[in-house]
PQR file with spaces between the fields and no chain letter, atoms N, CA, C, O and H, PARSE charges and radii, in Angstrom:
ATOM       1  N    MET     1     -46.563   21.194  -24.246 -0.4000 1.5000
ATOM       2  CA   MET     1     -47.209   20.239  -24.912 -0.0000 2.0000
ATOM       3  C    MET     1     -48.026   19.544  -23.927  0.5500 1.7000
ATOM       4  O    MET     1     -47.569   19.342  -22.802 -0.5500 1.4000
ATOM       5  N    ALA     2     -49.101   19.192  -24.225 -0.4000 1.5000
ATOM       6  CA   ALA     2     -50.175   18.577  -23.259 -0.0000 2.0000
ATOM       7  C    ALA     2     -49.615   16.963  -23.340  0.5500 1.7000
ATOM       8  O    ALA     2     -49.158   16.395  -24.332 -0.5500 1.4000
ATOM       9  H    ALA     2     -49.472   19.356  -25.138  0.4000 1.0000
ATOM      10  N    ARG     3     -49.791   16.454  -22.058 -0.4000 1.5000
ATOM      11  CA   ARG     3     -49.361   15.390  -21.679 -0.0000 2.0000
ATOM      12  C    ARG     3     -49.627   14.347  -22.732  0.5500 1.7000
ATOM      13  O    ARG     3     -48.740   13.583  -23.113 -0.5500 1.4000
ATOM      14  H    ARG     3     -50.162   16.915  -21.252  0.4000 1.0000
ATOM      15  N    GLU     4     -50.840   14.323  -23.193 -0.4000 1.5000
ATOM      16  CA   GLU     4     -51.585   13.317  -24.071 -0.0000 2.0000
ATOM      17  C    GLU     4     -50.920   13.228  -25.378  0.5500 1.7000
ATOM      18  O    GLU     4     -51.065   12.252  -26.114 -0.5500 1.4000
ATOM      19  H    GLU     4     -51.561   14.943  -22.883  0.4000 1.0000
ATOM      20  N    PHE     5     -50.116   14.348  -25.697 -0.4000 1.5000
ATOM      21  CA   PHE     5     -49.565   14.352  -27.137 -0.0000 2.0000
ATOM      22  C    PHE     5     -47.809   14.094  -26.849  0.5500 1.7000
ATOM      23  O    PHE     5     -47.050   14.299  -27.795 -0.5500 1.4000
ATOM      24  H    PHE     5     -49.998   15.141  -25.099  0.4000 1.0000
ATOM      25  N    THR     6     -47.489   13.838  -26.091 -0.4000 1.5000
ATOM      26  CA   THR     6     -46.139   13.884  -26.046 -0.0000 2.0000
ATOM      27  C    THR     6     -45.347   12.637  -26.960  0.5500 1.7000
ATOM      28  O    THR     6     -45.969   11.587  -27.118 -0.5500 1.4000
ATOM      29  H    THR     6     -48.105   13.671  -25.322  0.4000 1.0000
ATOM      30  N    VAL     7     -44.205   12.756  -27.453 -0.4000 1.5000
ATOM      31  CA   VAL     7     -43.631   11.765  -28.259 -0.0000 2.0000
ATOM      32  C    VAL     7     -43.527   10.439  -27.807  0.5500 1.7000
ATOM      33  O    VAL     7     -43.227    9.596  -28.652 -0.5500 1.4000
ATOM      34  H    VAL     7     -43.700   13.609  -27.324  0.4000 1.0000
ATOM      35  N    ARG     8     -43.681   10.143  -26.850 -0.4000 1.5000
ATOM      36  CA   ARG     8     -43.668    8.577  -26.289 -0.0000 2.0000
ATOM      37  C    ARG     8     -45.030    8.333  -26.348  0.5500 1.7000
ATOM      38  O    ARG     8     -45.283    7.227  -26.827 -0.5500 1.4000
ATOM      39  H    ARG     8     -43.924   10.827  -26.163  0.4000 1.0000
ATOM      40  N    ARG     9     -46.003    9.000  -26.020 -0.4000 1.5000
ATOM      41  CA   ARG     9     -47.512    8.797  -25.716 -0.0000 2.0000
ATOM      42  C    ARG     9     -47.985    8.366  -27.317  0.5500 1.7000
ATOM      43  O    ARG     9     -48.497    7.274  -27.563 -0.5500 1.4000
ATOM      44  H    ARG     9     -45.797    9.898  -25.631  0.4000 1.0000
ATOM      45  N    VAL    10     -47.757    9.274  -28.216 -0.4000 1.5000
ATOM      46  CA   VAL    10     -48.408    9.246  -29.439 -0.0000 2.0000
ATOM      47  C    VAL    10     -47.572    7.900  -30.324  0.5500 1.7000
ATOM      48  O    VAL    10     -48.188    7.167  -31.097 -0.5500 1.4000
ATOM      49  H    VAL    10     -47.341   10.161  -28.016  0.4000 1.0000
ATOM      50  N    GLU    11     -45.930    7.743  -30.009 -0.4000 1.5000
ATOM      51  CA   GLU    11     -45.690    6.647  -30.535 -0.0000 2.0000
ATOM      52  C    GLU    11     -46.786    5.255  -29.964  0.5500 1.7000
ATOM      53  O    GLU    11     -47.277    4.476  -30.781 -0.5500 1.4000
ATOM      54  H    GLU    11     -45.429    8.339  -29.382  0.4000 1.0000
ATOM      55  N    GLY    12     -47.046    5.134  -28.390 -0.4000 1.5000
ATOM      56  CA   GLY    12     -47.724    4.236  -28.093 -0.0000 2.0000
ATOM      57  C    GLY    12     -49.225    4.212  -28.794  0.5500 1.7000
ATOM      58  O    GLY    12     -49.913    3.191  -28.819 -0.5500 1.4000
ATOM      59  H    GLY    12     -46.647    5.767  -27.727  0.4000 1.0000
ATOM      60  N    MET    13     -49.566    5.259  -29.261 -0.4000 1.5000
ATOM      61  CA   MET    13     -50.836    5.248  -29.954 -0.0000 2.0000
ATOM      62  C    MET    13     -50.719    4.876  -31.774  0.5500 1.7000
ATOM      63  O    MET    13     -51.630    4.803  -32.599 -0.5500 1.4000
ATOM      64  H    MET    13     -49.008    6.089  -29.240  0.4000 1.0000
ATOM      65  N    ARG    14     -49.386    4.713  -31.931 -0.4000 1.5000
ATOM      66  CA   ARG    14     -49.375    4.750  -33.504 -0.0000 2.0000
ATOM      67  C    ARG    14     -50.272    3.849  -33.896  0.5500 1.7000
ATOM      68  O    ARG    14     -51.104    4.232  -34.719 -0.5500 1.4000
ATOM      69  H    ARG    14     -48.646    4.772  -31.261  0.4000 1.0000
ATOM      70  N    GLY    15     -50.329    2.493  -33.431 -0.4000 1.5000
ATOM      71  CA   GLY    15     -51.084    1.487  -34.305 -0.0000 2.0000
ATOM      72  C    GLY    15     -52.692    1.761  -34.140  0.5500 1.7000
ATOM      73  O    GLY    15     -53.511    1.499  -35.021 -0.5500 1.4000
ATOM      74  H    GLY    15     -49.653    2.181  -32.762  0.4000 1.0000
ATOM      75  N    ARG    16     -52.955    2.242  -33.071 -0.4000 1.5000
ATOM      76  CA   ARG    16     -54.596    2.992  -33.179 -0.0000 2.0000
ATOM      77  C    ARG    16     -54.834    4.010  -34.125  0.5500 1.7000
ATOM      78  O    ARG    16     -55.757    4.039  -34.939 -0.5500 1.4000
ATOM      79  H    ARG    16     -52.290    2.455  -32.355  0.4000 1.0000
ATOM      80  N    ILE    17     -54.163    4.634  -34.004 -0.4000 1.5000
ATOM      81  CA   ILE    17     -54.104    6.077  -35.077 -0.0000 2.0000
ATOM      82  C    ILE    17     -54.197    5.525  -36.366  0.5500 1.7000
ATOM      83  O    ILE    17     -55.138    5.857  -37.085 -0.5500 1.4000
ATOM      84  H    ILE    17     -53.413    4.611  -33.343  0.4000 1.0000
ATOM      85  N    GLN    18     -53.089    4.483  -36.876 -0.4000 1.5000
ATOM      86  CA   GLN    18     -53.333    4.000  -37.995 -0.0000 2.0000
ATOM      87  C    GLN    18     -54.604    3.432  -38.416  0.5500 1.7000
ATOM      88  O    GLN    18     -55.125    3.647  -39.511 -0.5500 1.4000
ATOM      89  H    GLN    18     -52.324    4.213  -36.291  0.4000 1.0000
ATOM      90  N    GLU    19     -55.098    2.663  -37.453 -0.4000 1.5000
ATOM      91  CA   GLU    19     -56.258    1.806  -37.487 -0.0000 2.0000
ATOM      92  C    GLU    19     -57.373    2.506  -37.868  0.5500 1.7000
ATOM      93  O    GLU    19     -58.138    2.201  -38.783 -0.5500 1.4000
ATOM      94  H    GLU    19     -54.675    2.488  -36.564  0.4000 1.0000
ATOM      95  N    ILE    20     -57.467    3.833  -36.848 -0.4000 1.5000
ATOM      96  CA   ILE    20     -58.710    4.960  -37.225 -0.0000 2.0000
ATOM      97  C    ILE    20     -58.474    5.639  -38.413  0.5500 1.7000
ATOM      98  O    ILE    20     -59.412    5.893  -39.170 -0.5500 1.4000
ATOM      99  H    ILE    20     -56.845    4.081  -36.105  0.4000 1.0000
ATOM     100  N    THR    21     -57.121    6.023  -38.714 -0.4000 1.5000
ATOM     101  CA   THR    21     -57.218    6.954  -39.873 -0.0000 2.0000
ATOM     102  C    THR    21     -57.407    6.348  -41.410  0.5500 1.7000
ATOM     103  O    THR    21     -57.800    7.015  -42.366 -0.5500 1.4000
ATOM     104  H    THR    21     -56.359    5.817  -38.099  0.4000 1.0000
ATOM     105  N    GLY    22     -57.058    4.998  -41.441 -0.4000 1.5000
ATOM     106  CA   GLY    22     -56.922    4.088  -42.684 -0.0000 2.0000
ATOM     107  C    GLY    22     -58.266    3.926  -43.515  0.5500 1.7000
ATOM     108  O    GLY    22     -58.242    3.902  -44.745 -0.5500 1.4000
ATOM     109  H    GLY    22     -56.738    4.456  -40.664  0.4000 1.0000
ATOM     110  N    ASP    23     -59.224    3.837  -42.915 -0.4000 1.5000
ATOM     111  CA   ASP    23     -60.697    3.652  -43.400 -0.0000 2.0000
ATOM     112  C    ASP    23     -60.960    5.122  -44.156  0.5500 1.7000
ATOM     113  O    ASP    23     -60.895    5.119  -45.385 -0.5500 1.4000
ATOM     114  H    ASP    23     -59.244    3.856  -41.916  0.4000 1.0000
ATOM     115  N    PRO    24     -61.212    6.197  -43.567 -0.5600 1.5000
ATOM     116  CA   PRO    24     -61.553    7.333  -44.010  0.2800 2.0000
ATOM     117  C    PRO    24     -60.299    7.689  -45.247  0.5500 1.7000
ATOM     118  O    PRO    24     -60.611    8.069  -46.376 -0.5500 1.4000
ATOM     119  N    LEU    25     -59.251    7.543  -44.921 -0.4000 1.5000
ATOM     120  CA   LEU    25     -58.285    7.870  -45.851 -0.0000 2.0000
ATOM     121  C    LEU    25     -58.466    7.181  -47.227  0.5500 1.7000
ATOM     122  O    LEU    25     -58.371    7.666  -48.355 -0.5500 1.4000
ATOM     123  H    LEU    25     -58.998    7.235  -44.004  0.4000 1.0000
ATOM     124  N    ASN    26     -58.793    5.742  -46.772 -0.4000 1.5000
ATOM     125  CA   ASN    26     -58.852    5.170  -48.284 -0.0000 2.0000
ATOM     126  C    ASN    26     -60.127    5.274  -48.958  0.5500 1.7000
ATOM     127  O    ASN    26     -60.318    4.815  -50.084 -0.5500 1.4000
ATOM     128  H    ASN    26     -58.870    5.349  -45.856  0.4000 1.0000
ATOM     129  N    ARG    27     -60.946    5.838  -48.314 -0.4000 1.5000
ATOM     130  CA   ARG    27     -62.373    6.235  -48.850 -0.0000 2.0000
ATOM     131  C    ARG    27     -62.108    7.608  -49.245  0.5500 1.7000
ATOM     132  O    ARG    27     -62.793    7.951  -50.209 -0.5500 1.4000
ATOM     133  H    ARG    27     -60.791    6.211  -47.399  0.4000 1.0000
ATOM     134  N    MET    28     -61.429    8.376  -48.856 -0.4000 1.5000
ATOM     135  CA   MET    28     -61.199    9.676  -49.608 -0.0000 2.0000
ATOM     136  C    MET    28     -60.568    9.694  -50.750  0.5500 1.7000
ATOM     137  O    MET    28     -60.872   10.512  -51.619 -0.5500 1.4000
ATOM     138  H    MET    28     -60.872    8.098  -48.073  0.4000 1.0000
ATOM     139  N    THR    29     -59.542    8.743  -50.921 -0.4000 1.5000
ATOM     140  CA   THR    29     -58.814    8.562  -52.213 -0.0000 2.0000
ATOM     141  C    THR    29     -59.011    7.694  -53.308  0.5500 1.7000
ATOM     142  O    THR    29     -58.453    7.686  -54.405 -0.5500 1.4000
ATOM     143  H    THR    29     -59.295    8.079  -50.215  0.4000 1.0000
ATOM     144  N    ALA    30     -60.236    6.679  -52.658 -0.4000 1.5000
ATOM     145  CA   ALA    30     -60.961    5.945  -53.721 -0.0000 2.0000
ATOM     146  C    ALA    30     -61.310    6.780  -55.060  0.5500 1.7000
ATOM     147  O    ALA    30     -60.909    6.646  -56.216 -0.5500 1.4000
ATOM     148  H    ALA    30     -60.689    6.686  -51.767  0.4000 1.0000
ATOM     149  N    ASP    31     -62.191    7.672  -54.480 -0.4000 1.5000
ATOM     150  CA   ASP    31     -63.164    8.464  -55.515 -0.0000 2.0000
ATOM     151  C    ASP    31     -62.159    9.735  -56.332  0.5500 1.7000
ATOM     152  O    ASP    31     -62.200   10.913  -55.978 -0.5500 1.4000
ATOM     153  H    ASP    31     -62.517    7.781  -53.541  0.4000 1.0000
ATOM     154  N    ARG    32     -61.363    9.267  -57.365 -0.4000 1.5000
ATOM     155  CA   ARG    32     -60.289   10.250  -57.702 -0.0000 2.0000
ATOM     156  C    ARG    32     -61.011   11.252  -58.454  0.5500 1.7000
ATOM     157  O    ARG    32     -60.342   12.232  -58.781 -0.5500 1.4000
ATOM     158  H    ARG    32     -61.330    8.309  -57.652  0.4000 1.0000
ATOM     159  N    ALA    33     -62.551   11.219  -58.895 -0.4000 1.5000
ATOM     160  CA   ALA    33     -62.834   12.437  -59.440 -0.0000 2.0000
ATOM     161  C    ALA    33     -63.230   13.528  -58.439  0.5500 1.7000
ATOM     162  O    ALA    33     -63.343   14.725  -58.706 -0.5500 1.4000
ATOM     163  H    ALA    33     -63.094   10.423  -58.629  0.4000 1.0000
ATOM     164  N    ARG    34     -63.411   12.990  -57.342 -0.4000 1.5000
ATOM     165  CA   ARG    34     -64.154   14.208  -56.200 -0.0000 2.0000
ATOM     166  C    ARG    34     -62.881   14.761  -55.686  0.5500 1.7000
ATOM     167  O    ARG    34     -61.847   14.097  -55.751 -0.5500 1.4000
ATOM     168  H    ARG    34     -63.319   12.018  -57.125  0.4000 1.0000
ATOM     169  N    ARG    35     -62.912   15.890  -55.204 -0.4000 1.5000
ATOM     170  CA   ARG    35     -61.719   16.699  -54.439 -0.0000 2.0000
ATOM     171  C    ARG    35     -61.697   15.914  -53.068  0.5500 1.7000
ATOM     172  O    ARG    35     -62.771   15.615  -52.545 -0.5500 1.4000
ATOM     173  H    ARG    35     -63.752   16.429  -55.151  0.4000 1.0000
ATOM     174  N    ALA    36     -60.606   15.604  -52.528 -0.4000 1.5000
ATOM     175  CA   ALA    36     -60.307   15.110  -51.179 -0.0000 2.0000
ATOM     176  C    ALA    36     -60.211   16.285  -50.448  0.5500 1.7000
ATOM     177  O    ALA    36     -59.660   17.273  -50.934 -0.5500 1.4000
ATOM     178  H    ALA    36     -59.734   15.846  -52.952  0.4000 1.0000
ATOM     179  N    ASP    37     -60.817   16.287  -49.027 -0.4000 1.5000
ATOM     180  CA   ASP    37     -60.816   17.164  -47.877 -0.0000 2.0000
ATOM     181  C    ASP    37     -60.163   16.344  -46.630  0.5500 1.7000
ATOM     182  O    ASP    37     -60.751   15.512  -45.939 -0.5500 1.4000
ATOM     183  H    ASP    37     -61.264   15.484  -48.632  0.4000 1.0000
ATOM     184  N    LEU    38     -58.838   16.760  -46.505 -0.4000 1.5000
ATOM     185  CA   LEU    38     -58.104   16.065  -45.236 -0.0000 2.0000
ATOM     186  C    LEU    38     -59.120   16.393  -44.266  0.5500 1.7000
ATOM     187  O    LEU    38     -59.925   15.626  -43.736 -0.5500 1.4000
ATOM     188  H    LEU    38     -58.359   17.436  -47.066  0.4000 1.0000
ATOM     189  N    ILE    39     -58.957   17.805  -44.083 -0.4000 1.5000
ATOM     190  CA   ILE    39     -59.539   18.381  -42.702 -0.0000 2.0000
ATOM     191  C    ILE    39     -60.871   17.752  -42.228  0.5500 1.7000
ATOM     192  O    ILE    39     -61.022   17.302  -41.092 -0.5500 1.4000
ATOM     193  H    ILE    39     -58.304   18.428  -44.514  0.4000 1.0000
ATOM     194  N    ASP    40     -61.949   17.755  -43.311 -0.4000 1.5000
ATOM     195  CA   ASP    40     -63.249   17.136  -42.917 -0.0000 2.0000
ATOM     196  C    ASP    40     -63.044   15.514  -42.429  0.5500 1.7000
ATOM     197  O    ASP    40     -63.665   15.069  -41.464 -0.5500 1.4000
ATOM     198  H    ASP    40     -61.827   18.120  -44.234  0.4000 1.0000
ATOM     199  N    THR    41     -62.098   14.698  -43.219 -0.4000 1.5000
ATOM     200  CA   THR    41     -61.969   13.497  -43.365 -0.0000 2.0000
ATOM     201  C    THR    41     -61.181   12.902  -41.893  0.5500 1.7000
ATOM     202  O    THR    41     -61.484   11.903  -41.241 -0.5500 1.4000
ATOM     203  H    THR    41     -61.594   15.060  -44.003  0.4000 1.0000
ATOM     204  N    SER    42     -60.258   13.735  -41.684 -0.4000 1.5000
ATOM     205  CA   SER    42     -59.535   13.276  -40.453 -0.0000 2.0000
ATOM     206  C    SER    42     -58.983   13.984  -39.410  0.5500 1.7000
ATOM     207  O    SER    42     -58.883   13.586  -38.250 -0.5500 1.4000
ATOM     208  H    SER    42     -60.013   14.546  -42.214  0.4000 1.0000
ATOM     209  N    ALA    43     -58.520   15.364  -39.987 -0.4000 1.5000
ATOM     210  CA   ALA    43     -57.887   16.284  -39.019 -0.0000 2.0000
ATOM     211  C    ALA    43     -58.760   16.841  -37.873  0.5500 1.7000
ATOM     212  O    ALA    43     -58.387   17.098  -36.728 -0.5500 1.4000
ATOM     213  H    ALA    43     -58.601   15.687  -40.930  0.4000 1.0000
ATOM     214  N    SER    44     -59.855   16.962  -38.342 -0.4000 1.5000
ATOM     215  CA   SER    44     -60.750   17.456  -37.260 -0.0000 2.0000
ATOM     216  C    SER    44     -61.413   16.433  -36.125  0.5500 1.7000
ATOM     217  O    SER    44     -61.500   16.647  -34.915 -0.5500 1.4000
ATOM     218  H    SER    44     -60.158   16.753  -39.272  0.4000 1.0000
ATOM     219  N    PRO    45     -61.847   15.285  -36.848 -0.5600 1.5000
ATOM     220  CA   PRO    45     -62.263   14.143  -35.837  0.2800 2.0000
ATOM     221  C    PRO    45     -61.124   13.240  -35.200  0.5500 1.7000
ATOM     222  O    PRO    45     -61.407   12.506  -34.253 -0.5500 1.4000
ATOM     223  N    LEU    46     -60.053   13.283  -35.628 -0.4000 1.5000
ATOM     224  CA   LEU    46     -59.151   12.370  -34.987 -0.0000 2.0000
ATOM     225  C    LEU    46     -58.606   12.704  -33.583  0.5500 1.7000
ATOM     226  O    LEU    46     -58.508   11.760  -32.800 -0.5500 1.4000
ATOM     227  H    LEU    46     -59.823   13.880  -36.397  0.4000 1.0000
ATOM     228  N    PRO    47     -58.270   13.835  -33.205 -0.5600 1.5000
ATOM     229  CA   PRO    47     -57.744   14.104  -31.914  0.2800 2.0000
ATOM     230  C    PRO    47     -58.871   13.497  -30.879  0.5500 1.7000
ATOM     231  O    PRO    47     -58.661   12.596  -30.067 -0.5500 1.4000
ATOM     232  N    MET    48     -60.227   14.253  -31.108 -0.4000 1.5000
ATOM     233  CA   MET    48     -61.381   13.400  -30.416 -0.0000 2.0000
ATOM     234  C    MET    48     -61.453   11.860  -30.232  0.5500 1.7000
ATOM     235  O    MET    48     -61.591   11.296  -29.147 -0.5500 1.4000
ATOM     236  H    MET    48     -60.398   14.984  -31.768  0.4000 1.0000
ATOM     237  N    THR    49     -61.330   11.203  -31.555 -0.4000 1.5000
ATOM     238  CA   THR    49     -61.300    9.837  -31.422 -0.0000 2.0000
ATOM     239  C    THR    49     -59.922    9.288  -30.796  0.5500 1.7000
ATOM     240  O    THR    49     -60.032    8.456  -29.895 -0.5500 1.4000
ATOM     241  H    THR    49     -61.219   11.661  -32.437  0.4000 1.0000
ATOM     242  N    VAL    50     -59.052    9.557  -31.069 -0.4000 1.5000
ATOM     243  CA   VAL    50     -57.975    8.879  -30.671 -0.0000 2.0000
ATOM     244  C    VAL    50     -57.781    8.969  -28.771  0.5500 1.7000
ATOM     245  O    VAL    50     -57.427    8.032  -28.055 -0.5500 1.4000
ATOM     246  H    VAL    50     -58.963   10.232  -31.801  0.4000 1.0000
ATOM     247  N    SER    51     -58.105   10.254  -28.360 -0.4000 1.5000
ATOM     248  CA   SER    51     -58.108   10.597  -27.047 -0.0000 2.0000
ATOM     249  C    SER    51     -58.857    9.559  -26.347  0.5500 1.7000
ATOM     250  O    SER    51     -59.014    9.627  -25.128 -0.5500 1.4000
ATOM     251  H    SER    51     -58.392   11.015  -28.941  0.4000 1.0000
């Protein structure tokens, strides 16, 4: 496992990760008539943004 993503390191980044993911996930789920795409919304950009 890469040093950047050890359990201890990720736990230390928990607050920042929640902050980063909160807005996109809220926007994604706000429009229930539209299909949500978690990969486009969060999974792809998240590692680059958090690092």
